[in-house]
FITINU-38873 format. One record per residue (C-alpha): residue number from 1; residue in one letter; x, z, y. Coordinates in nm, 4 decimals. Each point is the difference from the previous one (the first is absolute). Layout:
<pts>
<pt><nr>NUM</nr><rest>a</rest><X>X</X><Z>Z</Z><Y>Y</Y></pt>
...
</pts>
This chain:
<pts>
<pt><nr>1</nr><rest>d</rest><X>-1.3303</X><Z>-2.4519</Z><Y>0.2593</Y></pt>
<pt><nr>2</nr><rest>w</rest><X>0.2133</X><Z>0.2817</Z><Y>-0.1388</Y></pt>
<pt><nr>3</nr><rest>s</rest><X>-0.2291</X><Z>0.2778</Z><Y>0.1123</Y></pt>
<pt><nr>4</nr><rest>s</rest><X>-0.3049</X><Z>-0.1280</Z><Y>-0.2050</Y></pt>
<pt><nr>5</nr><rest>d</rest><X>0.2197</X><Z>0.0149</Z><Y>-0.3074</Y></pt>
<pt><nr>6</nr><rest>v</rest><X>0.0864</X><Z>0.3654</Z><Y>0.0755</Y></pt>
<pt><nr>7</nr><rest>c</rest><X>-0.3445</X><Z>0.0996</Z><Y>0.0593</Y></pt>
<pt><nr>8</nr><rest>s</rest><X>-0.1355</X><Z>-0.1710</Z><Y>-0.3169</Y></pt>
<pt><nr>9</nr><rest>s</rest><X>0.2851</X><Z>0.1458</Z><Y>-0.2082</Y></pt>
<pt><nr>10</nr><rest>d</rest><X>-0.0988</X><Z>0.3474</Z><Y>0.1442</Y></pt>
<pt><nr>11</nr><rest>l</rest><X>-0.3662</X><Z>-0.0556</Z><Y>-0.0633</Y></pt>
<pt><nr>12</nr><rest>e</rest><X>0.0795</X><Z>-0.1000</Z><Y>-0.3596</Y></pt>
<pt><nr>13</nr><rest>k</rest><X>0.1814</X><Z>0.3214</Z><Y>-0.0623</Y></pt>
<pt><nr>14</nr><rest>v</rest><X>-0.2896</X><Z>0.1957</Z><Y>0.1492</Y></pt>
<pt><nr>15</nr><rest>k</rest><X>-0.2377</X><Z>-0.1674</Z><Y>-0.2262</Y></pt>
<pt><nr>16</nr><rest>e</rest><X>0.2383</X><Z>0.0583</Z><Y>-0.3041</Y></pt>
<pt><nr>17</nr><rest>v</rest><X>0.0059</X><Z>0.3761</Z><Y>0.0748</Y></pt>
<pt><nr>18</nr><rest>e</rest><X>-0.3639</X><Z>0.0200</Z><Y>0.0594</Y></pt>
<pt><nr>19</nr><rest>s</rest><X>-0.0522</X><Z>-0.1595</Z><Y>-0.3533</Y></pt>
<pt><nr>20</nr><rest>l</rest><X>0.2580</X><Z>0.1960</Z><Y>-0.1630</Y></pt>
<pt><nr>21</nr><rest>y</rest><X>-0.1415</X><Z>0.3484</Z><Y>0.1167</Y></pt>
<pt><nr>22</nr><rest>f</rest><X>-0.3544</X><Z>-0.1184</Z><Y>0.0083</Y></pt>
<pt><nr>23</nr><rest>l</rest><X>-0.0260</X><Z>0.1001</Z><Y>0.3646</Y></pt>
<pt><nr>24</nr><rest>a</rest><X>-0.3502</X><Z>-0.0247</Z><Y>0.1427</Y></pt>
<pt><nr>25</nr><rest>d</rest><X>-0.1032</X><Z>-0.0573</Z><Y>0.3748</Y></pt>
<pt><nr>26</nr><rest>k</rest><X>-0.2938</X><Z>0.2184</Z><Y>0.1153</Y></pt>
<pt><nr>27</nr><rest>g</rest><X>-0.0195</X><Z>-0.0693</Z><Y>0.3702</Y></pt>
<pt><nr>28</nr><rest>k</rest><X>0.2885</X><Z>0.1966</Z><Y>0.1807</Y></pt>
<pt><nr>29</nr><rest>s</rest><X>0.0515</X><Z>0.1845</Z><Y>-0.3497</Y></pt>
<pt><nr>30</nr><rest>v</rest><X>0.1992</X><Z>-0.0881</Z><Y>-0.2972</Y></pt>
<pt><nr>31</nr><rest>i</rest><X>-0.0980</X><Z>0.0913</Z><Y>-0.3483</Y></pt>
<pt><nr>32</nr><rest>f</rest><X>0.3043</X><Z>0.1062</Z><Y>-0.1996</Y></pt>
<pt><nr>33</nr><rest>w</rest><X>-0.1129</X><Z>-0.0002</Z><Y>-0.3679</Y></pt>
<pt><nr>34</nr><rest>q</rest><X>0.1558</X><Z>0.2376</Z><Y>-0.2297</Y></pt>
<pt><nr>35</nr><rest>i</rest><X>0.0356</X><Z>-0.1971</Z><Y>-0.3277</Y></pt>
<pt><nr>36</nr><rest>d</rest><X>0.1633</X><Z>0.1821</Z><Y>-0.3034</Y></pt>
<pt><nr>37</nr><rest>q</rest><X>0.2428</X><Z>-0.1381</Z><Y>-0.2471</Y></pt>
<pt><nr>38</nr><rest>l</rest><X>-0.2793</X><Z>-0.1091</Z><Y>-0.2350</Y></pt>
<pt><nr>39</nr><rest>e</rest><X>-0.1566</X><Z>-0.1857</Z><Y>0.3000</Y></pt>
<pt><nr>40</nr><rest>r</rest><X>-0.2836</X><Z>0.2389</Z><Y>0.0409</Y></pt>
<pt><nr>41</nr><rest>i</rest><X>-0.1205</X><Z>0.0399</Z><Y>0.3570</Y></pt>
<pt><nr>42</nr><rest>r</rest><X>0.0132</X><Z>0.3839</Z><Y>0.0899</Y></pt>
<pt><nr>43</nr><rest>s</rest><X>-0.1063</X><Z>-0.0266</Z><Y>0.3501</Y></pt>
<pt><nr>44</nr><rest>g</rest><X>0.0143</X><Z>-0.1761</Z><Y>0.3318</Y></pt>
<pt><nr>45</nr><rest>k</rest><X>0.1628</X><Z>0.1872</Z><Y>0.2969</Y></pt>
<pt><nr>46</nr><rest>i</rest><X>-0.1300</X><Z>-0.1416</Z><Y>0.3283</Y></pt>
<pt><nr>47</nr><rest>m</rest><X>0.1997</X><Z>0.0347</Z><Y>0.3122</Y></pt>
<pt><nr>48</nr><rest>e</rest><X>-0.0669</X><Z>-0.1284</Z><Y>0.3474</Y></pt>
<pt><nr>49</nr><rest>y</rest><X>0.2880</X><Z>-0.1232</Z><Y>0.2027</Y></pt>
<pt><nr>50</nr><rest>n</rest><X>0.0517</X><Z>-0.0914</Z><Y>0.3606</Y></pt>
<pt><nr>51</nr><rest>p</rest><X>0.0359</X><Z>-0.3726</Z><Y>0.0080</Y></pt>
<pt><nr>52</nr><rest>v</rest><X>0.2661</X><Z>0.0141</Z><Y>0.2847</Y></pt>
<pt><nr>53</nr><rest>t</rest><X>0.2155</X><Z>0.2880</Z><Y>-0.1086</Y></pt>
<pt><nr>54</nr><rest>g</rest><X>-0.0596</X><Z>-0.0172</Z><Y>-0.3760</Y></pt>
<pt><nr>55</nr><rest>k</rest><X>-0.0303</X><Z>0.3673</Z><Y>-0.0064</Y></pt>
<pt><nr>56</nr><rest>r</rest><X>-0.2774</X><Z>0.1876</Z><Y>-0.1624</Y></pt>
<pt><nr>57</nr><rest>i</rest><X>-0.3025</X><Z>0.0866</Z><Y>0.2019</Y></pt>
<pt><nr>58</nr><rest>k</rest><X>-0.0288</X><Z>0.3844</Z><Y>0.0391</Y></pt>
<pt><nr>59</nr><rest>d</rest><X>-0.2857</X><Z>0.2131</Z><Y>0.1276</Y></pt>
<pt><nr>60</nr><rest>e</rest><X>0.0206</X><Z>0.2449</Z><Y>0.2904</Y></pt>
<pt><nr>61</nr><rest>s</rest><X>0.1673</X><Z>0.2665</Z><Y>-0.2205</Y></pt>
<pt><nr>62</nr><rest>g</rest><X>0.2592</X><Z>-0.2462</Z><Y>-0.1084</Y></pt>
<pt><nr>63</nr><rest>k</rest><X>-0.1104</X><Z>-0.0439</Z><Y>-0.3530</Y></pt>
<pt><nr>64</nr><rest>s</rest><X>-0.0019</X><Z>-0.3612</Z><Y>-0.1406</Y></pt>
<pt><nr>65</nr><rest>a</rest><X>-0.3266</X><Z>-0.1787</Z><Y>-0.0631</Y></pt>
<pt><nr>66</nr><rest>i</rest><X>-0.0091</X><Z>-0.0483</Z><Y>-0.3686</Y></pt>
<pt><nr>67</nr><rest>n</rest><X>-0.2785</X><Z>-0.0710</Z><Y>-0.2328</Y></pt>
<pt><nr>68</nr><rest>w</rest><X>-0.0276</X><Z>-0.0672</Z><Y>-0.3632</Y></pt>
<pt><nr>69</nr><rest>m</rest><X>-0.1716</X><Z>-0.2484</Z><Y>-0.2182</Y></pt>
<pt><nr>70</nr><rest>h</rest><X>-0.1030</X><Z>0.0936</Z><Y>-0.3549</Y></pt>
<pt><nr>71</nr><rest>k</rest><X>-0.2087</X><Z>-0.1091</Z><Y>-0.2748</Y></pt>
<pt><nr>72</nr><rest>q</rest><X>-0.2612</X><Z>0.2073</Z><Y>-0.1457</Y></pt>
<pt><nr>73</nr><rest>p</rest><X>0.0024</X><Z>0.2319</Z><Y>-0.1790</Y></pt>
<pt><nr>74</nr><rest>f</rest><X>0.2683</X><Z>0.1388</Z><Y>0.2334</Y></pt>
<pt><nr>75</nr><rest>n</rest><X>0.3142</X><Z>0.1465</Z><Y>-0.1679</Y></pt>
<pt><nr>76</nr><rest>l</rest><X>0.2990</X><Z>-0.0054</Z><Y>0.2324</Y></pt>
<pt><nr>77</nr><rest>k</rest><X>0.3226</X><Z>-0.0046</Z><Y>-0.1847</Y></pt>
<pt><nr>78</nr><rest>q</rest><X>0.2547</X><Z>-0.1625</Z><Y>0.2253</Y></pt>
<pt><nr>79</nr><rest>c</rest><X>0.3010</X><Z>-0.2015</Z><Y>-0.0954</Y></pt>
<pt><nr>80</nr><rest>l</rest><X>0.2854</X><Z>-0.1525</Z><Y>0.2109</Y></pt>
<pt><nr>81</nr><rest>f</rest><X>-0.1056</X><Z>-0.2987</Z><Y>0.2084</Y></pt>
<pt><nr>82</nr><rest>g</rest><X>0.1714</X><Z>-0.3033</Z><Y>-0.1643</Y></pt>
<pt><nr>83</nr><rest>l</rest><X>0.0278</X><Z>0.1544</Z><Y>-0.3521</Y></pt>
<pt><nr>84</nr><rest>h</rest><X>-0.1730</X><Z>-0.2963</Z><Y>-0.1406</Y></pt>
<pt><nr>85</nr><rest>l</rest><X>0.3198</X><Z>-0.1961</Z><Y>0.0745</Y></pt>
<pt><nr>86</nr><rest>s</rest><X>0.2131</X><Z>0.1996</Z><Y>-0.2326</Y></pt>
<pt><nr>87</nr><rest>k</rest><X>-0.1471</X><Z>-0.1889</Z><Y>-0.2946</Y></pt>
<pt><nr>88</nr><rest>e</rest><X>0.0632</X><Z>-0.3280</Z><Y>0.1553</Y></pt>
<pt><nr>89</nr><rest>y</rest><X>0.3602</X><Z>0.0780</Z><Y>0.1053</Y></pt>
<pt><nr>90</nr><rest>p</rest><X>0.1210</X><Z>0.2369</Z><Y>-0.2739</Y></pt>
<pt><nr>91</nr><rest>d</rest><X>0.3794</X><Z>-0.0307</Z><Y>0.0865</Y></pt>
<pt><nr>92</nr><rest>m</rest><X>-0.0096</X><Z>0.0397</Z><Y>0.3780</Y></pt>
<pt><nr>93</nr><rest>p</rest><X>0.1094</X><Z>0.3339</Z><Y>0.1487</Y></pt>
<pt><nr>94</nr><rest>i</rest><X>-0.2794</X><Z>0.1728</Z><Y>0.1970</Y></pt>
<pt><nr>95</nr><rest>g</rest><X>-0.0029</X><Z>0.0957</Z><Y>0.3705</Y></pt>
<pt><nr>96</nr><rest>i</rest><X>-0.2398</X><Z>0.2919</Z><Y>0.0783</Y></pt>
<pt><nr>97</nr><rest>v</rest><X>-0.1140</X><Z>0.0629</Z><Y>0.3515</Y></pt>
<pt><nr>98</nr><rest>e</rest><X>-0.2908</X><Z>0.2138</Z><Y>0.1334</Y></pt>
<pt><nr>99</nr><rest>s</rest><X>-0.2037</X><Z>-0.2649</Z><Y>0.1740</Y></pt>
<pt><nr>100</nr><rest>e</rest><X>-0.1713</X><Z>-0.2843</Z><Y>-0.1508</Y></pt>
<pt><nr>101</nr><rest>k</rest><X>0.0564</X><Z>-0.2062</Z><Y>0.2979</Y></pt>
<pt><nr>102</nr><rest>t</rest><X>0.3766</X><Z>0.0712</Z><Y>-0.0158</Y></pt>
<pt><nr>103</nr><rest>a</rest><X>0.0014</X><Z>-0.1119</Z><Y>-0.3793</Y></pt>
<pt><nr>104</nr><rest>v</rest><X>-0.1495</X><Z>-0.3380</Z><Y>0.1161</Y></pt>
<pt><nr>105</nr><rest>l</rest><X>0.2351</X><Z>-0.0354</Z><Y>0.2874</Y></pt>
<pt><nr>106</nr><rest>m</rest><X>0.3005</X><Z>0.0857</Z><Y>-0.2087</Y></pt>
<pt><nr>107</nr><rest>h</rest><X>-0.1099</X><Z>-0.2520</Z><Y>-0.2653</Y></pt>
<pt><nr>108</nr><rest>l</rest><X>0.0287</X><Z>-0.2694</Z><Y>0.2638</Y></pt>
<pt><nr>109</nr><rest>n</rest><X>0.3386</X><Z>0.1158</Z><Y>0.1258</Y></pt>
<pt><nr>110</nr><rest>e</rest><X>0.1778</X><Z>0.1429</Z><Y>-0.3172</Y></pt>
<pt><nr>111</nr><rest>p</rest><X>-0.1031</X><Z>-0.1866</Z><Y>-0.3069</Y></pt>
<pt><nr>112</nr><rest>r</rest><X>0.2672</X><Z>0.1437</Z><Y>-0.2154</Y></pt>
<pt><nr>113</nr><rest>l</rest><X>-0.2241</X><Z>0.3028</Z><Y>-0.0589</Y></pt>
<pt><nr>114</nr><rest>l</rest><X>-0.3582</X><Z>0.0163</Z><Y>-0.1268</Y></pt>
<pt><nr>115</nr><rest>w</rest><X>-0.1528</X><Z>0.2028</Z><Y>0.2682</Y></pt>
<pt><nr>116</nr><rest>m</rest><X>-0.2755</X><Z>0.2596</Z><Y>-0.0671</Y></pt>
<pt><nr>117</nr><rest>a</rest><X>-0.1574</X><Z>0.2778</Z><Y>0.2100</Y></pt>
<pt><nr>118</nr><rest>c</rest><X>-0.1088</X><Z>0.3516</Z><Y>-0.0826</Y></pt>
<pt><nr>119</nr><rest>g</rest><X>-0.2415</X><Z>0.0222</Z><Y>0.2905</Y></pt>
<pt><nr>120</nr><rest>s</rest><X>0.1116</X><Z>0.3312</Z><Y>0.1416</Y></pt>
<pt><nr>121</nr><rest>l</rest><X>0.2919</X><Z>0.2360</Z><Y>0.0133</Y></pt>
<pt><nr>122</nr><rest>g</rest><X>-0.1616</X><Z>0.2088</Z><Y>-0.2872</Y></pt>
<pt><nr>123</nr><rest>g</rest><X>-0.0556</X><Z>-0.3132</Z><Y>-0.2065</Y></pt>
<pt><nr>124</nr><rest>f</rest><X>0.3718</X><Z>-0.0073</Z><Y>-0.1055</Y></pt>
<pt><nr>125</nr><rest>k</rest><X>-0.0738</X><Z>0.1990</Z><Y>-0.3284</Y></pt>
<pt><nr>126</nr><rest>i</rest><X>0.0016</X><Z>-0.0328</Z><Y>-0.3762</Y></pt>
<pt><nr>127</nr><rest>e</rest><X>-0.3582</X><Z>-0.0935</Z><Y>-0.0285</Y></pt>
<pt><nr>128</nr><rest>m</rest><X>0.0469</X><Z>-0.3037</Z><Y>0.2162</Y></pt>
<pt><nr>129</nr><rest>l</rest><X>0.3384</X><Z>-0.0932</Z><Y>-0.1206</Y></pt>
<pt><nr>130</nr><rest>s</rest><X>-0.0229</X><Z>0.0489</Z><Y>-0.3849</Y></pt>
<pt><nr>131</nr><rest>p</rest><X>-0.0849</X><Z>-0.3573</Z><Y>-0.0717</Y></pt>
<pt><nr>132</nr><rest>l</rest><X>0.3452</X><Z>-0.0781</Z><Y>0.1275</Y></pt>
<pt><nr>133</nr><rest>r</rest><X>0.2009</X><Z>0.2438</Z><Y>-0.1970</Y></pt>
<pt><nr>134</nr><rest>l</rest><X>0.2280</X><Z>-0.2484</Z><Y>-0.1533</Y></pt>
<pt><nr>135</nr><rest>r</rest><X>0.0596</X><Z>-0.2023</Z><Y>0.3097</Y></pt>
<pt><nr>136</nr><rest>k</rest><X>0.2690</X><Z>0.0222</Z><Y>0.2582</Y></pt>
<pt><nr>137</nr><rest>i</rest><X>-0.1574</X><Z>0.1244</Z><Y>0.3337</Y></pt>
<pt><nr>138</nr><rest>v</rest><X>0.1283</X><Z>0.0302</Z><Y>0.3510</Y></pt>
<pt><nr>139</nr><rest>a</rest><X>-0.2093</X><Z>0.2234</Z><Y>0.2216</Y></pt>
<pt><nr>140</nr><rest>f</rest><X>-0.0058</X><Z>-0.0514</Z><Y>0.3821</Y></pt>
<pt><nr>141</nr><rest>p</rest><X>-0.1629</X><Z>0.3070</Z><Y>0.1680</Y></pt>
<pt><nr>142</nr><rest>d</rest><X>-0.1069</X><Z>0.0018</Z><Y>0.3538</Y></pt>
<pt><nr>143</nr><rest>k</rest><X>0.2475</X><Z>0.1701</Z><Y>0.2361</Y></pt>
<pt><nr>144</nr><rest>g</rest><X>-0.0197</X><Z>0.3658</Z><Y>-0.0360</Y></pt>
<pt><nr>145</nr><rest>c</rest><X>-0.1169</X><Z>-0.0127</Z><Y>-0.3646</Y></pt>
<pt><nr>146</nr><rest>f</rest><X>0.3211</X><Z>-0.0627</Z><Y>-0.1655</Y></pt>
<pt><nr>147</nr><rest>e</rest><X>0.0446</X><Z>0.3424</Z><Y>-0.1349</Y></pt>
<pt><nr>148</nr><rest>n</rest><X>-0.3429</X><Z>0.0264</Z><Y>-0.1313</Y></pt>
<pt><nr>149</nr><rest>w</rest><X>0.0180</X><Z>-0.3204</Z><Y>-0.2007</Y></pt>
<pt><nr>150</nr><rest>n</rest><X>0.3567</X><Z>0.0539</Z><Y>-0.1085</Y></pt>
<pt><nr>151</nr><rest>e</rest><X>-0.0837</X><Z>0.3331</Z><Y>-0.1443</Y></pt>
<pt><nr>152</nr><rest>k</rest><X>-0.2915</X><Z>-0.1434</Z><Y>-0.1931</Y></pt>
<pt><nr>153</nr><rest>a</rest><X>0.2119</X><Z>-0.2975</Z><Y>-0.1165</Y></pt>
<pt><nr>154</nr><rest>q</rest><X>0.2640</X><Z>0.2358</Z><Y>-0.1427</Y></pt>
<pt><nr>155</nr><rest>k</rest><X>-0.2632</X><Z>0.1944</Z><Y>-0.1951</Y></pt>
<pt><nr>156</nr><rest>l</rest><X>-0.1439</X><Z>-0.3419</Z><Y>-0.1243</Y></pt>
<pt><nr>157</nr><rest>n</rest><X>0.3411</X><Z>-0.1103</Z><Y>-0.0990</Y></pt>
<pt><nr>158</nr><rest>e</rest><X>0.0563</X><Z>0.2983</Z><Y>-0.2080</Y></pt>
<pt><nr>159</nr><rest>i</rest><X>-0.3017</X><Z>-0.1143</Z><Y>-0.2288</Y></pt>
<pt><nr>160</nr><rest>g</rest><X>0.1100</X><Z>-0.3599</Z><Y>-0.0438</Y></pt>
<pt><nr>161</nr><rest>f</rest><X>-0.0650</X><Z>-0.1773</Z><Y>0.3267</Y></pt>
<pt><nr>162</nr><rest>s</rest><X>0.2771</X><Z>-0.2153</Z><Y>0.1870</Y></pt>
<pt><nr>163</nr><rest>i</rest><X>-0.0873</X><Z>0.0565</Z><Y>0.3672</Y></pt>
<pt><nr>164</nr><rest>s</rest><X>0.2462</X><Z>-0.0157</Z><Y>0.2828</Y></pt>
<pt><nr>165</nr><rest>v</rest><X>-0.1215</X><Z>0.1033</Z><Y>0.3510</Y></pt>
<pt><nr>166</nr><rest>s</rest><X>0.1184</X><Z>-0.2088</Z><Y>0.2976</Y></pt>
<pt><nr>167</nr><rest>d</rest><X>0.1230</X><Z>0.2012</Z><Y>0.2969</Y></pt>
<pt><nr>168</nr><rest>v</rest><X>0.0131</X><Z>-0.3150</Z><Y>0.2247</Y></pt>
<pt><nr>169</nr><rest>l</rest><X>-0.2709</X><Z>0.1287</Z><Y>0.2448</Y></pt>
<pt><nr>170</nr><rest>e</rest><X>0.1303</X><Z>0.3538</Z><Y>-0.0235</Y></pt>
<pt><nr>171</nr><rest>n</rest><X>0.3384</X><Z>-0.0933</Z><Y>0.1197</Y></pt>
<pt><nr>172</nr><rest>n</rest><X>-0.1199</X><Z>-0.2446</Z><Y>0.2784</Y></pt>
<pt><nr>173</nr><rest>p</rest><X>0.0133</X><Z>0.1566</Z><Y>0.3320</Y></pt>
<pt><nr>174</nr><rest>e</rest><X>-0.2284</X><Z>-0.2639</Z><Y>0.1394</Y></pt>
<pt><nr>175</nr><rest>a</rest><X>-0.2769</X><Z>0.0775</Z><Y>-0.2434</Y></pt>
<pt><nr>176</nr><rest>n</rest><X>-0.2645</X><Z>0.2629</Z><Y>0.1056</Y></pt>
<pt><nr>177</nr><rest>i</rest><X>-0.1690</X><Z>0.2564</Z><Y>-0.2165</Y></pt>
<pt><nr>178</nr><rest>g</rest><X>-0.2840</X><Z>-0.1574</Z><Y>-0.1974</Y></pt>
<pt><nr>179</nr><rest>e</rest><X>0.1405</X><Z>-0.3620</Z><Y>0.0398</Y></pt>
<pt><nr>180</nr><rest>d</rest><X>0.0363</X><Z>-0.1880</Z><Y>-0.3252</Y></pt>
<pt><nr>181</nr><rest>i</rest><X>0.2328</X><Z>-0.2672</Z><Y>-0.1143</Y></pt>
<pt><nr>182</nr><rest>a</rest><X>-0.2332</X><Z>-0.2820</Z><Y>0.1360</Y></pt>
<pt><nr>183</nr><rest>d</rest><X>0.0272</X><Z>0.1461</Z><Y>0.3422</Y></pt>
<pt><nr>184</nr><rest>l</rest><X>0.3783</X><Z>-0.0964</Z><Y>-0.0095</Y></pt>
<pt><nr>185</nr><rest>l</rest><X>-0.1256</X><Z>-0.3632</Z><Y>-0.0344</Y></pt>
</pts>
């Protein structure tokens, strides 16, 4: 039966990406570990998702349900989600997105880039990107955030980075403000 082959193949890909990014299941939540280029665990970002829609669970005010897992003593110094892969794949160009979930989905759908996430709109900054200074980077901002990331990329490029910013969402009339590249999938 061909359908069982497709399902087992998809399951294998999911298991591969779980292992690659060290994803952890916590009920309806996923732990996205922030592991730096020296393979040190910085933190675990815990996000709860609706199992039907795949969208993040939000409270009454519209804020996402996000928790953190840290070791003690606590000293949060965030890094890019997926940064640990830069050591294992030193020649691959990097794809940067905002959402950890999007980085995982894009890894499954566009393996020519090594996908990482900065975790928020404001996470696209030198402190997070500095370990990748010598790498080719393509940034994929959410719809409505192109100008913000493009301006930051231009400043970073002036000090030795190689970042291009994709306008694929910005120029897509079908995309809504706040949607990301995975929403096009």
